[in-house]
All heavy atoms as a GROMACS GRO file, in nm:
protein
  591
    1MET      N    1   0.084  -0.117  -0.001
    1MET     CA    2   0.000   0.001   0.000
    1MET      C    3   0.089   0.124   0.000
    1MET      O    4   0.182   0.137   0.078
    1MET     CB    5  -0.091  -0.006   0.121
    1MET     CG    6  -0.191   0.104   0.128
    1MET     SD    7  -0.309   0.071   0.256
    1MET     CE    8  -0.454   0.105   0.169
    2LEU      N    9   0.061   0.219  -0.086
    2LEU     CA   10   0.146   0.336  -0.100
    2LEU      C   11   0.137   0.433   0.016
    2LEU      O   12   0.230   0.508   0.042
    2LEU     CB   13   0.112   0.411  -0.230
    2LEU     CG   14   0.153   0.339  -0.357
    2LEU    CD1   15   0.102   0.416  -0.477
    2LEU    CD2   16   0.303   0.322  -0.366
    3SER      N   17   0.028   0.434   0.088
    3SER     CA   18   0.011   0.530   0.196
    3SER      C   19   0.087   0.490   0.322
    3SER      O   20   0.099   0.570   0.415
    3SER     CB   21  -0.137   0.551   0.228
    3SER     OG   22  -0.194   0.430   0.274
    4GLN      N   23   0.139   0.370   0.325
    4GLN     CA   24   0.215   0.322   0.441
    4GLN      C   25   0.355   0.383   0.438
    4GLN      O   26   0.422   0.378   0.335
    4GLN     CB   27   0.225   0.170   0.441
    4GLN     CG   28   0.092   0.099   0.452
    4GLN     CD   29   0.029   0.118   0.589
    4GLN    OE1   30   0.098   0.129   0.690
    4GLN    NE2   31  -0.102   0.126   0.590
    5PRO      N   32   0.401   0.439   0.551
    5PRO     CA   33   0.540   0.490   0.555
    5PRO      C   34   0.639   0.374   0.540
    5PRO      O   35   0.609   0.262   0.578
    5PRO     CB   36   0.552   0.553   0.693
    5PRO     CG   37   0.418   0.545   0.756
    5PRO     CD   38   0.329   0.461   0.673
    6PHE      N   39   0.754   0.402   0.485
    6PHE     CA   40   0.857   0.299   0.474
    6PHE      C   41   0.992   0.361   0.506
    6PHE      O   42   1.011   0.482   0.502
    6PHE     CB   43   0.856   0.232   0.336
    6PHE     CG   44   0.886   0.323   0.221
    6PHE    CD1   45   1.016   0.334   0.173
    6PHE    CD2   46   0.787   0.398   0.162
    6PHE    CE1   47   1.046   0.418   0.068
    6PHE    CE2   48   0.815   0.483   0.056
    6PHE     CZ   49   0.944   0.492   0.009
    7ASP      N   50   1.087   0.273   0.541
    7ASP     CA   51   1.219   0.318   0.580
    7ASP      C   52   1.306   0.334   0.456
    7ASP      O   53   1.314   0.245   0.372
    7ASP     CB   54   1.283   0.214   0.674
    7ASP     CG   55   1.419   0.259   0.720
    7ASP    OD1   56   1.424   0.361   0.793
    7ASP    OD2   57   1.520   0.197   0.682
    8LEU      N   58   1.370   0.449   0.445
    8LEU     CA   59   1.457   0.479   0.334
    8LEU      C   60   1.590   0.523   0.390
    8LEU      O   61   1.610   0.640   0.422
    8LEU     CB   62   1.395   0.588   0.245
    8LEU     CG   63   1.471   0.626   0.116
    8LEU    CD1   64   1.477   0.506   0.022
    8LEU    CD2   65   1.401   0.741   0.048
    9ASP      N   66   1.678   0.425   0.410
    9ASP     CA   67   1.812   0.452   0.462
    9ASP      C   68   1.805   0.530   0.594
    9ASP      O   69   1.872   0.630   0.613
    9ASP     CB   70   1.895   0.528   0.359
    9ASP     CG   71   2.045   0.520   0.390
    9ASP    OD1   72   2.088   0.426   0.460
    9ASP    OD2   73   2.118   0.611   0.345
   10GLY      N   74   1.718   0.480   0.684
   10GLY     CA   75   1.708   0.542   0.817
   10GLY      C   76   1.613   0.658   0.825
   10GLY      O   77   1.593   0.717   0.931
   11HIS      N   78   1.548   0.695   0.716
   11HIS     CA   79   1.452   0.806   0.713
   11HIS      C   80   1.314   0.750   0.678
   11HIS      O   81   1.302   0.665   0.591
   11HIS     CB   82   1.491   0.912   0.610
   11HIS     CG   83   1.624   0.975   0.637
   11HIS    ND1   84   1.640   1.076   0.729
   11HIS    CD2   85   1.746   0.950   0.585
   11HIS    CE1   86   1.768   1.110   0.731
   11HIS    NE2   87   1.835   1.035   0.644
   12GLN      N   88   1.213   0.804   0.744
   12GLN     CA   89   1.077   0.761   0.713
   12GLN      C   90   1.026   0.836   0.588
   12GLN      O   91   1.035   0.958   0.582
   12GLN     CB   92   0.985   0.790   0.831
   12GLN     CG   93   0.846   0.736   0.813
   12GLN     CD   94   0.757   0.765   0.932
   12GLN    OE1   95   0.780   0.858   1.007
   12GLN    NE2   96   0.654   0.684   0.949
   13ALA      N   97   0.979   0.760   0.492
   13ALA     CA   98   0.930   0.818   0.368
   13ALA      C   99   0.784   0.779   0.347
   13ALA      O  100   0.744   0.666   0.378
   13ALA     CB  101   1.014   0.770   0.249
   14VAL      N  102   0.706   0.872   0.296
   14VAL     CA  103   0.566   0.848   0.265
   14VAL      C  104   0.540   0.894   0.122
   14VAL      O  105   0.584   1.002   0.082
   14VAL     CB  106   0.473   0.926   0.362
   14VAL    CG1  107   0.327   0.901   0.328
   14VAL    CG2  108   0.501   0.889   0.506
   15ILE      N  109   0.469   0.811   0.046
   15ILE     CA  110   0.440   0.843  -0.092
   15ILE      C  111   0.291   0.875  -0.106
   15ILE      O  112   0.207   0.802  -0.051
   15ILE     CB  113   0.476   0.725  -0.185
   15ILE    CG1  114   0.625   0.699  -0.182
   15ILE    CG2  115   0.428   0.754  -0.328
   15ILE    CD1  116   0.667   0.579  -0.261
   16GLY      N  117   0.259   0.982  -0.176
   16GLY     CA  118   0.120   1.016  -0.207
   16GLY      C  119   0.097   0.997  -0.354
   16GLY      O  120   0.190   1.004  -0.435
   17VAL      N  121  -0.027   0.973  -0.391
   17VAL     CA  122  -0.060   0.946  -0.531
   17VAL      C  123  -0.177   1.034  -0.575
   17VAL      O  124  -0.278   1.042  -0.505
   17VAL     CB  125  -0.097   0.799  -0.552
   17VAL    CG1  126  -0.138   0.774  -0.695
   17VAL    CG2  127   0.017   0.708  -0.514
   18SER      N  128  -0.161   1.100  -0.687
   18SER     CA  129  -0.271   1.172  -0.752
   18SER      C  130  -0.282   1.116  -0.893
   18SER      O  131  -0.182   1.092  -0.960
   18SER     CB  132  -0.242   1.322  -0.760
   18SER     OG  133  -0.234   1.377  -0.630
   19ILE      N  134  -0.408   1.093  -0.936
   19ILE     CA  135  -0.429   1.026  -1.065
   19ILE      C  136  -0.531   1.103  -1.147
   19ILE      O  137  -0.633   1.146  -1.096
   19ILE     CB  138  -0.481   0.882  -1.042
   19ILE    CG1  139  -0.380   0.800  -0.963
   19ILE    CG2  140  -0.513   0.815  -1.176
   19ILE    CD1  141  -0.429   0.664  -0.922
   20GLY      N  142  -0.499   1.124  -1.275
   20GLY     CA  143  -0.592   1.182  -1.371
   20GLY      C  144  -0.634   1.076  -1.469
   20GLY      O  145  -0.550   1.003  -1.522
   21ILE      N  146  -0.765   1.064  -1.493
   21ILE     CA  147  -0.818   0.957  -1.577
   21ILE      C  148  -0.895   1.016  -1.696
   21ILE      O  149  -0.981   1.100  -1.678
   21ILE     CB  150  -0.913   0.868  -1.495
   21ILE    CG1  151  -0.840   0.813  -1.372
   21ILE    CG2  152  -0.969   0.754  -1.580
   21ILE    CD1  153  -0.932   0.755  -1.267
   22ALA      N  154  -0.862   0.969  -1.815
   22ALA     CA  155  -0.935   1.006  -1.936
   22ALA      C  156  -0.987   0.876  -1.998
   22ALA      O  157  -0.916   0.777  -2.007
   22ALA     CB  158  -0.844   1.077  -2.035
   23ILE      N  159  -1.112   0.879  -2.040
   23ILE     CA  160  -1.176   0.759  -2.096
   23ILE      C  161  -1.225   0.791  -2.237
   23ILE      O  162  -1.294   0.890  -2.258
   23ILE     CB  163  -1.293   0.713  -2.009
   23ILE    CG1  164  -1.242   0.676  -1.868
   23ILE    CG2  165  -1.365   0.595  -2.072
   23ILE    CD1  166  -1.352   0.643  -1.770
   24ALA      N  167  -1.188   0.703  -2.331
   24ALA     CA  168  -1.237   0.716  -2.468
   24ALA      C  169  -1.367   0.634  -2.479
   24ALA      O  170  -1.370   0.518  -2.441
   24ALA     CB  171  -1.134   0.664  -2.567
   25THR      N  172  -1.474   0.698  -2.526
   25THR     CA  173  -1.601   0.628  -2.540
   25THR      C  174  -1.643   0.625  -2.685
   25THR      O  175  -1.593   0.701  -2.768
   25THR     CB  176  -1.711   0.700  -2.457
   25THR    OG1  177  -1.726   0.833  -2.507
   25THR    CG2  178  -1.677   0.704  -2.311
   26ALA      N  179  -1.737   0.536  -2.716
   26ALA     CA  180  -1.783   0.522  -2.853
   26ALA      C  181  -1.850   0.649  -2.905
   26ALA      O  182  -1.837   0.683  -3.022
   26ALA     CB  183  -1.880   0.405  -2.862
   27GLU      N  184  -1.915   0.725  -2.815
   27GLU     CA  185  -1.981   0.848  -2.858
   27GLU      C  186  -1.882   0.951  -2.908
   27GLU      O  187  -1.914   1.032  -2.994
   27GLU     CB  188  -2.060   0.912  -2.742
   27GLU     CG  189  -2.163   0.825  -2.676
   27GLU     CD  190  -2.107   0.752  -2.556
   27GLU    OE1  191  -2.046   0.814  -2.468
   27GLU    OE2  192  -2.126   0.629  -2.552
   28LYS      N  193  -1.762   0.952  -2.853
   28LYS     CA  194  -1.660   1.049  -2.892
   28LYS      C  195  -1.595   1.014  -3.025
   28LYS      O  196  -1.528   1.097  -3.084
   28LYS     CB  197  -1.551   1.059  -2.785
   28LYS     CG  198  -1.598   1.118  -2.655
   28LYS     CD  199  -1.482   1.125  -2.557
   28LYS     CE  200  -1.524   1.174  -2.423
   28LYS     NZ  201  -1.413   1.175  -2.327
   29GLY      N  202  -1.611   0.892  -3.070
   29GLY     CA  203  -1.545   0.849  -3.191
   29GLY      C  204  -1.398   0.819  -3.161
   29GLY      O  205  -1.360   0.795  -3.048
   30ILE      N  206  -1.316   0.822  -3.261
   30ILE     CA  207  -1.174   0.794  -3.245
   30ILE      C  208  -1.105   0.915  -3.183
   30ILE      O  209  -1.116   1.026  -3.234
   30ILE     CB  210  -1.108   0.757  -3.380
   30ILE    CG1  211  -1.172   0.630  -3.435
   30ILE    CG2  212  -0.958   0.740  -3.364
   30ILE    CD1  213  -1.127   0.596  -3.575
   31VAL      N  214  -1.036   0.892  -3.074
   31VAL     CA  215  -0.963   0.997  -3.005
   31VAL      C  216  -0.814   0.964  -3.012
   31VAL      O  217  -0.774   0.853  -2.982
   31VAL     CB  218  -1.007   1.008  -2.856
   31VAL    CG1  219  -0.932   1.117  -2.787
   31VAL    CG2  220  -1.157   1.030  -2.847
   32SER      N  221  -0.734   1.060  -3.052
   32SER     CA  222  -0.590   1.036  -3.068
   32SER      C  223  -0.524   1.018  -2.933
   32SER      O  224  -0.572   1.069  -2.830
   32SER     CB  225  -0.525   1.151  -3.142
   32SER     OG  226  -0.518   1.266  -3.058
   33PRO      N  227  -0.412   0.945  -2.929
   33PRO     CA  228  -0.338   0.927  -2.804
   33PRO      C  229  -0.296   1.062  -2.744
   33PRO      O  230  -0.296   1.078  -2.622
   33PRO     CB  231  -0.216   0.845  -2.845
   33PRO     CG  232  -0.258   0.776  -2.969
   33PRO     CD  233  -0.353   0.867  -3.038
   34GLU      N  234  -0.262   1.158  -2.828
   34GLU     CA  235  -0.220   1.290  -2.779
   34GLU      C  236  -0.332   1.359  -2.702
   34GLU      O  237  -0.312   1.417  -2.597
   34GLU     CB  238  -0.171   1.378  -2.894
   34GLU     CG  239  -0.043   1.334  -2.959
   34GLU     CD  240  -0.066   1.223  -3.063
   34GLU    OE1  241  -0.182   1.197  -3.102
   34GLU    OE2  242   0.034   1.163  -3.106
   35VAL      N  243  -0.454   1.350  -2.757
   35VAL     CA  244  -0.571   1.412  -2.690
   35VAL      C  245  -0.599   1.339  -2.560
   35VAL      O  246  -0.628   1.403  -2.458
   35VAL     CB  247  -0.695   1.410  -2.784
   35VAL    CG1  248  -0.820   1.449  -2.708
   35VAL    CG2  249  -0.673   1.502  -2.902
   36MET      N  250  -0.589   1.207  -2.560
   36MET     CA  251  -0.611   1.130  -2.437
   36MET      C  252  -0.510   1.171  -2.329
   36MET      O  253  -0.546   1.186  -2.212
   36MET     CB  254  -0.601   0.979  -2.464
   36MET     CG  255  -0.712   0.924  -2.549
   36MET     SD  256  -0.873   0.931  -2.472
   36MET     CE  257  -0.847   0.823  -2.334
   37LEU      N  258  -0.384   1.191  -2.368
   37LEU     CA  259  -0.282   1.233  -2.271
   37LEU      C  260  -0.312   1.374  -2.218
   37LEU      O  261  -0.297   1.400  -2.098
   37LEU     CB  262  -0.142   1.229  -2.335
   37LEU     CG  263  -0.083   1.090  -2.350
   37LEU    CD1  264   0.045   1.096  -2.433
   37LEU    CD2  265  -0.055   1.030  -2.214
   38GLN      N  266  -0.354   1.463  -2.305
   38GLN     CA  267  -0.389   1.600  -2.262
   38GLN      C  268  -0.506   1.596  -2.165
   38GLN      O  269  -0.506   1.666  -2.063
   38GLN     CB  270  -0.424   1.687  -2.383
   38GLN     CG  271  -0.307   1.722  -2.469
   38GLN     CD  272  -0.348   1.792  -2.598
   38GLN    OE1  273  -0.465   1.789  -2.638
   38GLN    NE2  274  -0.252   1.854  -2.664
   39GLN      N  275  -0.606   1.515  -2.195
   39GLN     CA  276  -0.722   1.505  -2.106
   39GLN      C  277  -0.684   1.445  -1.972
   39GLN      O  278  -0.728   1.492  -1.867
   39GLN     CB  279  -0.833   1.424  -2.173
   39GLN     CG  280  -0.894   1.492  -2.292
   39GLN     CD  281  -0.996   1.406  -2.363
   39GLN    OE1  282  -1.008   1.287  -2.340
   39GLN    NE2  283  -1.071   1.468  -2.455
   40GLY      N  284  -0.602   1.341  -1.975
   40GLY     CA  285  -0.556   1.281  -1.851
   40GLY      C  286  -0.474   1.379  -1.768
   40GLY      O  287  -0.483   1.384  -1.645
   41ASP      N  288  -0.395   1.461  -1.837
   41ASP     CA  289  -0.314   1.561  -1.769
   41ASP      C  290  -0.400   1.668  -1.701
   41ASP      O  291  -0.374   1.708  -1.589
   41ASP     CB  292  -0.218   1.625  -1.870
   41ASP     CG  293  -0.100   1.695  -1.804
   41ASP    OD1  294  -0.049   1.644  -1.701
   41ASP    OD2  295  -0.058   1.800  -1.855
   42MET      N  296  -0.506   1.712  -1.772
   42MET     CA  297  -0.597   1.810  -1.712
   42MET      C  298  -0.666   1.752  -1.588
   42MET      O  299  -0.681   1.819  -1.486
   42MET     CB  300  -0.702   1.855  -1.813
   42MET     CG  301  -0.651   1.957  -1.911
   42MET     SD  302  -0.784   2.020  -2.018
   42MET     CE  303  -0.753   1.924  -2.165
   43ALA      N  304  -0.704   1.624  -1.597
   43ALA     CA  305  -0.767   1.558  -1.483
   43ALA      C  306  -0.667   1.543  -1.369
   43ALA      O  307  -0.703   1.559  -1.252
   43ALA     CB  308  -0.821   1.422  -1.525
   44LEU      N  309  -0.541   1.518  -1.401
   44LEU     CA  310  -0.436   1.507  -1.297
   44LEU      C  311  -0.418   1.638  -1.224
   44LEU      O  312  -0.410   1.641  -1.100
   44LEU     CB  313  -0.304   1.463  -1.360
   44LEU     CG  314  -0.182   1.461  -1.268
   44LEU    CD1  315  -0.204   1.364  -1.152
   44LEU    CD2  316  -0.057   1.425  -1.345
   45TYR      N  317  -0.414   1.749  -1.296
   45TYR     CA  318  -0.399   1.880  -1.231
   45TYR      C  319  -0.519   1.909  -1.139
   45TYR      O  320  -0.504   1.966  -1.032
   45TYR     CB  321  -0.382   1.991  -1.334
   45TYR     CG  322  -0.241   1.997  -1.388
   45TYR    CD1  323  -0.213   1.966  -1.519
   45TYR    CD2  324  -0.134   2.032  -1.305
   45TYR    CE1  325  -0.085   1.968  -1.570
   45TYR    CE2  326  -0.006   2.036  -1.355
   45TYR     CZ  327   0.018   2.003  -1.485
   45TYR     OH  328   0.146   2.006  -1.534
   46SER      N  329  -0.637   1.866  -1.182
   46SER     CA  330  -0.757   1.882  -1.100
   46SER      C  331  -0.746   1.799  -0.972
   46SER      O  332  -0.780   1.844  -0.863
   46SER     CB  333  -0.882   1.842  -1.180
   46SER     OG  334  -0.995   1.851  -1.099
   47ALA      N  335  -0.694   1.677  -0.985
   47ALA     CA  336  -0.675   1.591  -0.868
   47ALA      C  337  -0.573   1.650  -0.772
   47ALA      O  338  -0.593   1.650  -0.650
   47ALA     CB  339  -0.630   1.450  -0.912
   48LYS      N  340  -0.464   1.703  -0.826
   48LYS     CA  341  -0.362   1.765  -0.740
   48LYS      C  342  -0.416   1.888  -0.669
   48LYS      O  343  -0.384   1.912  -0.553
   48LYS     CB  344  -0.239   1.803  -0.822
   48LYS     CG  345  -0.156   1.682  -0.865
   48LYS     CD  346  -0.035   1.728  -0.944
   48LYS     CE  347   0.054   1.611  -0.978
   48LYS     NZ  348   0.176   1.654  -1.049
   49ALA      N  349  -0.500   1.964  -0.736
   49ALA     CA  350  -0.560   2.083  -0.673
   49ALA      C  351  -0.654   2.044  -0.559
   49ALA      O  352  -0.675   2.122  -0.466
   49ALA     CB  353  -0.634   2.165  -0.778
   50ALA      N  354  -0.709   1.923  -0.567
   50ALA     CA  355  -0.803   1.877  -0.465
   50ALA      C  356  -0.732   1.831  -0.337
   50ALA      O  357  -0.795   1.810  -0.234
   50ALA     CB  358  -0.889   1.764  -0.519
   51GLY      N  359  -0.601   1.814  -0.344
   51GLY     CA  360  -0.526   1.769  -0.226
   51GLY      C  361  -0.459   1.636  -0.252
   51GLY      O  362  -0.457   1.585  -0.362
   52ARG      N  363  -0.406   1.582  -0.144
   52ARG     CA  364  -0.331   1.455  -0.156
   52ARG      C  365  -0.421   1.335  -0.180
   52ARG      O  366  -0.537   1.332  -0.139
   52ARG     CB  367  -0.253   1.429  -0.027
   52ARG     CG  368  -0.143   1.528  -0.004
   52ARG     CD  369  -0.075   1.497   0.128
   52ARG     NE  370   0.044   1.579   0.139
   52ARG     CZ  371   0.160   1.531   0.173
   52ARG    NH1  372   0.174   1.404   0.200
   52ARG    NH2  373   0.265   1.610   0.179
   53ASN      N  374  -0.362   1.234  -0.242
   53ASN     CA  375  -0.428   1.104  -0.262
   53ASN      C  376  -0.566   1.118  -0.324
   53ASN      O  377  -0.664   1.063  -0.273
   53ASN     CB  378  -0.432   1.027  -0.130
   53ASN     CG  379  -0.295   1.003  -0.074
   53ASN    OD1  380  -0.202   0.968  -0.146
   53ASN    ND2  381  -0.279   1.027   0.055
   54ALA      N  382  -0.575   1.190  -0.434
   54ALA     CA  383  -0.703   1.211  -0.502
   54ALA      C  384  -0.695   1.160  -0.645
   54ALA      O  385  -0.586   1.141  -0.700
   54ALA     CB  386  -0.738   1.358  -0.502
   55PHE      N  387  -0.811   1.135  -0.703
   55PHE     CA  388  -0.818   1.103  -0.845
   55PHE      C  389  -0.934   1.180  -0.903
   55PHE      O  390  -1.029   1.218  -0.836
   55PHE     CB  391  -0.836   0.952  -0.868
   55PHE     CG  392  -0.968   0.899  -0.823
   55PHE    CD1  393  -1.075   0.889  -0.912
   55PHE    CD2  394  -0.986   0.855  -0.691
   55PHE    CE1  395  -1.197   0.841  -0.870
   55PHE    CE2  396  -1.108   0.804  -0.650
   55PHE     CZ  397  -1.214   0.797  -0.738
   56ARG      N  398  -0.924   1.212  -1.032
   56ARG     CA  399  -1.030   1.282  -1.103
   56ARG      C  400  -1.042   1.225  -1.242
   56ARG      O  401  -0.943   1.192  -1.306
   56ARG     CB  402  -0.999   1.433  -1.115
   56ARG     CG  403  -1.001   1.509  -0.986
   56ARG     CD  404  -1.143   1.523  -0.932
   56ARG     NE  405  -1.147   1.598  -0.811
   56ARG     CZ  406  -1.137   1.547  -0.688
   56ARG    NH1  407  -1.118   1.418  -0.670
   56ARG    NH2  408  -1.144   1.622  -0.582
   57PHE      N  409  -1.167   1.216  -1.289
   57PHE     CA  410  -1.194   1.181  -1.427
   57PHE      C  411  -1.201   1.310  -1.508
   57PHE      O  412  -1.248   1.413  -1.458
   57PHE     CB  413  -1.328   1.107  -1.439
   57PHE     CG  414  -1.324   0.966  -1.386
   57PHE    CD1  415  -1.358   0.940  -1.255
   57PHE    CD2  416  -1.285   0.862  -1.469
   57PHE    CE1  417  -1.354   0.811  -1.205
   57PHE    CE2  418  -1.282   0.732  -1.419
   57PHE     CZ  419  -1.316   0.706  -1.288
   58PHE      N  420  -1.156   1.304  -1.633
   58PHE     CA  421  -1.165   1.420  -1.720
   58PHE      C  422  -1.310   1.450  -1.753
   58PHE      O  423  -1.389   1.362  -1.783
   58PHE     CB  424  -1.088   1.394  -1.852
   58PHE     CG  425  -1.110   1.502  -1.953
   58PHE    CD1  426  -1.041   1.622  -1.944
   58PHE    CD2  427  -1.202   1.485  -2.055
   58PHE    CE1  428  -1.062   1.722  -2.036
   58PHE    CE2  429  -1.223   1.587  -2.148
   58PHE     CZ  430  -1.154   1.705  -2.139
   59HIS      N  431  -1.344   1.579  -1.746
   59HIS     CA  432  -1.476   1.630  -1.789
   59HIS      C  433  -1.449   1.744  -1.884
   59HIS      O  434  -1.354   1.822  -1.866
   59HIS     CB  435  -1.559   1.678  -1.670
   59HIS     CG  436  -1.594   1.568  -1.575
   59HIS    ND1  437  -1.693   1.478  -1.601
   59HIS    CD2  438  -1.542   1.534  -1.455
   59HIS    CE1  439  -1.701   1.394  -1.501
   59HIS    NE2  440  -1.610   1.425  -1.412
   60GLN      N  441  -1.536   1.763  -1.982
   60GLN     CA  442  -1.517   1.866  -2.083
   60GLN      C  443  -1.507   2.005  -2.019
   60GLN      O  444  -1.437   2.092  -2.070
   60GLN     CB  445  -1.632   1.864  -2.185
   60GLN     CG  446  -1.614   1.961  -2.299
   60GLN     CD  447  -1.483   1.941  -2.377
   60GLN    OE1  448  -1.443   1.830  -2.404
   60GLN    NE2  449  -1.416   2.050  -2.409
   61GLU      N  450  -1.572   2.026  -1.904
   61GLU     CA  451  -1.565   2.154  -1.835
   61GLU      C  452  -1.420   2.190  -1.799
   61GLU      O  453  -1.386   2.308  -1.793
   61GLU     CB  454  -1.652   2.154  -1.709
   61GLU     CG  455  -1.800   2.141  -1.737
   61GLU     CD  456  -1.844   1.997  -1.760
   61GLU    OE1  457  -1.780   1.902  -1.711
   61GLU    OE2  458  -1.946   1.979  -1.829
   62MET      N  459  -1.338   2.090  -1.774
   62MET     CA  460  -1.196   2.115  -1.743
   62MET      C  461  -1.129   2.184  -1.861
   62MET      O  462  -1.051   2.278  -1.845
   62MET     CB  463  -1.123   1.985  -1.709
   62MET     CG  464  -1.166   1.921  -1.582
   62MET     SD  465  -1.085   1.762  -1.562
   62MET     CE  466  -1.160   1.706  -1.411
   63ASN      N  467  -1.156   2.134  -1.980
   63ASN     CA  468  -1.097   2.191  -2.101
   63ASN      C  469  -1.154   2.330  -2.128
   63ASN      O  470  -1.082   2.422  -2.165
   63ASN     CB  471  -1.121   2.100  -2.223
   63ASN     CG  472  -1.044   2.144  -2.344
   63ASN    OD1  473  -0.927   2.179  -2.334
   63ASN    ND2  474  -1.112   2.145  -2.457
   64ASP      N  475  -1.285   2.347  -2.107
   64ASP     CA  476  -1.348   2.477  -2.129
   64ASP      C  477  -1.288   2.582  -2.035
   64ASP      O  478  -1.260   2.695  -2.076
   64ASP     CB  479  -1.499   2.469  -2.104
   64ASP     CG  480  -1.569   2.377  -2.204
   64ASP    OD1  481  -1.509   2.346  -2.310
   64ASP    OD2  482  -1.682   2.334  -2.175
   65SER      N  483  -1.264   2.543  -1.910
   65SER     CA  484  -1.206   2.635  -1.812
   65SER      C  485  -1.063   2.675  -1.852
   65SER      O  486  -1.026   2.790  -1.843
   65SER     CB  487  -1.207   2.569  -1.674
   65SER     OG  488  -1.142   2.649  -1.581
   66LEU      N  489  -0.984   2.577  -1.896
   66LEU     CA  490  -0.847   2.604  -1.939
   66LEU      C  491  -0.846   2.696  -2.060
   66LEU      O  492  -0.767   2.791  -2.066
   66LEU     CB  493  -0.775   2.473  -1.969
   66LEU     CG  494  -0.631   2.486  -2.018
   66LEU    CD1  495  -0.542   2.550  -1.911
   66LEU    CD2  496  -0.576   2.350  -2.058
   67THR      N  497  -0.933   2.670  -2.155
   67THR     CA  498  -0.943   2.753  -2.276
   67THR      C  499  -0.978   2.897  -2.238
   67THR      O  500  -0.918   2.992  -2.289
   67THR     CB  501  -1.046   2.696  -2.374
   67THR    OG1  502  -1.008   2.563  -2.409
   67THR    CG2  503  -1.057   2.781  -2.498
   68HIS      N  504  -1.074   2.912  -2.148
   68HIS     CA  505  -1.115   3.045  -2.103
   68HIS      C  506  -0.999   3.118  -2.037
   68HIS      O  507  -0.976   3.236  -2.062
   68HIS     CB  508  -1.235   3.034  -2.008
   68HIS     CG  509  -1.283   3.166  -1.957
   68HIS    ND1  510  -1.345   3.259  -2.037
   68HIS    CD2  511  -1.274   3.221  -1.834
   68HIS    CE1  512  -1.374   3.365  -1.965
   68HIS    NE2  513  -1.332   3.345  -1.841
   69ARG      N  514  -0.925   3.048  -1.952
   69ARG     CA  515  -0.811   3.109  -1.884
   69ARG      C  516  -0.704   3.154  -1.983
   69ARG      O  517  -0.649   3.262  -1.973
   69ARG     CB  518  -0.751   3.013  -1.781
   69ARG     CG  519  -0.652   3.084  -1.688
   69ARG     CD  520  -0.589   2.992  -1.588
   69ARG     NE  521  -0.471   2.938  -1.653
   69ARG     CZ  522  -0.426   2.814  -1.640
   69ARG    NH1  523  -0.490   2.730  -1.565
   69ARG    NH2  524  -0.319   2.772  -1.702
   70LYS      N  525  -0.676   3.070  -2.082
   70LYS     CA  526  -0.576   3.106  -2.183
   70LYS      C  527  -0.621   3.228  -2.265
   70LYS      O  528  -0.540   3.312  -2.300
   70LYS     CB  529  -0.548   2.986  -2.275
   70LYS     CG  530  -0.465   2.879  -2.207
   70LYS     CD  531  -0.432   2.768  -2.304
   70LYS     CE  532  -0.343   2.666  -2.239
   70LYS     NZ  533  -0.304   2.559  -2.331
   71GLU      N  534  -0.751   3.236  -2.293
   71GLU     CA  535  -0.802   3.353  -2.366
   71GLU      C  536  -0.788   3.480  -2.281
   71GLU      O  537  -0.751   3.584  -2.334
   71GLU     CB  538  -0.951   3.330  -2.402
   71GLU     CG  539  -0.972   3.228  -2.511
   71GLU     CD  540  -1.119   3.195  -2.531
   71GLU    OE1  541  -1.205   3.240  -2.453
   71GLU    OE2  542  -1.148   3.119  -2.627
   72LEU      N  543  -0.815   3.469  -2.152
   72LEU     CA  544  -0.799   3.585  -2.063
   72LEU      C  545  -0.653   3.629  -2.058
   72LEU      O  546  -0.622   3.750  -2.063
   72LEU     CB  547  -0.846   3.552  -1.922
   72LEU     CG  548  -0.996   3.551  -1.899
   72LEU    CD1  549  -1.028   3.501  -1.759
   72LEU    CD2  550  -1.056   3.689  -1.921
   73GLU      N  551  -0.561   3.532  -2.049
   73GLU     CA  552  -0.418   3.566  -2.045
   73GLU      C  553  -0.377   3.636  -2.174
   73GLU      O  554  -0.301   3.734  -2.171
   73GLU     CB  555  -0.335   3.440  -2.024
   73GLU     CG  556  -0.345   3.382  -1.884
   73GLU     CD  557  -0.271   3.250  -1.868
   73GLU    OE1  558  -0.213   3.200  -1.968
   73GLU    OE2  559  -0.273   3.195  -1.758
   74ALA      N  560  -0.427   3.585  -2.288
   74ALA     CA  561  -0.391   3.648  -2.416
   74ALA      C  562  -0.449   3.789  -2.425
   74ALA      O  563  -0.381   3.880  -2.474
   74ALA     CB  564  -0.445   3.561  -2.532
   75ASP      N  565  -0.570   3.809  -2.376
   75ASP     CA  566  -0.631   3.942  -2.377
   75ASP      C  567  -0.554   4.039  -2.290
   75ASP      O  568  -0.541   4.158  -2.323
   75ASP     CB  569  -0.777   3.935  -2.333
   75ASP     CG  570  -0.867   3.868  -2.435
   75ASP    OD1  571  -0.824   3.852  -2.552
   75ASP    OD2  572  -0.981   3.832  -2.398
   76LEU      N  573  -0.503   3.992  -2.175
   76LEU     CA  574  -0.427   4.079  -2.085
   76LEU      C  575  -0.295   4.122  -2.145
   76LEU      O  576  -0.245   4.230  -2.114
   76LEU     CB  577  -0.406   4.009  -1.952
   76LEU     CG  578  -0.530   3.994  -1.864
   76LEU    CD1  579  -0.499   3.905  -1.744
   76LEU    CD2  580  -0.578   4.130  -1.818
   77ARG      N  581  -0.239   4.037  -2.232
   77ARG     CA  582  -0.114   4.075  -2.297
   77ARG      C  583  -0.141   4.183  -2.398
   77ARG      O  584  -0.068   4.266  -2.433
   77ARG     CB  585  -0.049   3.953  -2.364
   77ARG     CG  586   0.015   3.863  -2.264
   77ARG     CD  587   0.096   3.754  -2.333
   77ARG     NE  588   0.085   3.638  -2.247
   77ARG     CZ  589   0.044   3.519  -2.285
   77ARG    NH1  590   0.012   3.497  -2.410
   77ARG    NH2  591   0.035   3.420  -2.202
   0.00000   0.00000   0.00000
């Protein structure tokens, strides 16, 4: 189990895990590996923002939010 502390050369070490999950469905049609990785990455950042030992599934709202933020940054420049 990853949440259990372990000894690392006399020091106690603890590992935390955050996971981002992207799922390809038949409704979406063929999704490229690159898009799947991007979606998984967005879900991972959402899981990390939620705190330790979390997981999140990708939702389209994550992409919409990122797109909106990038547009705001471009407008500010």
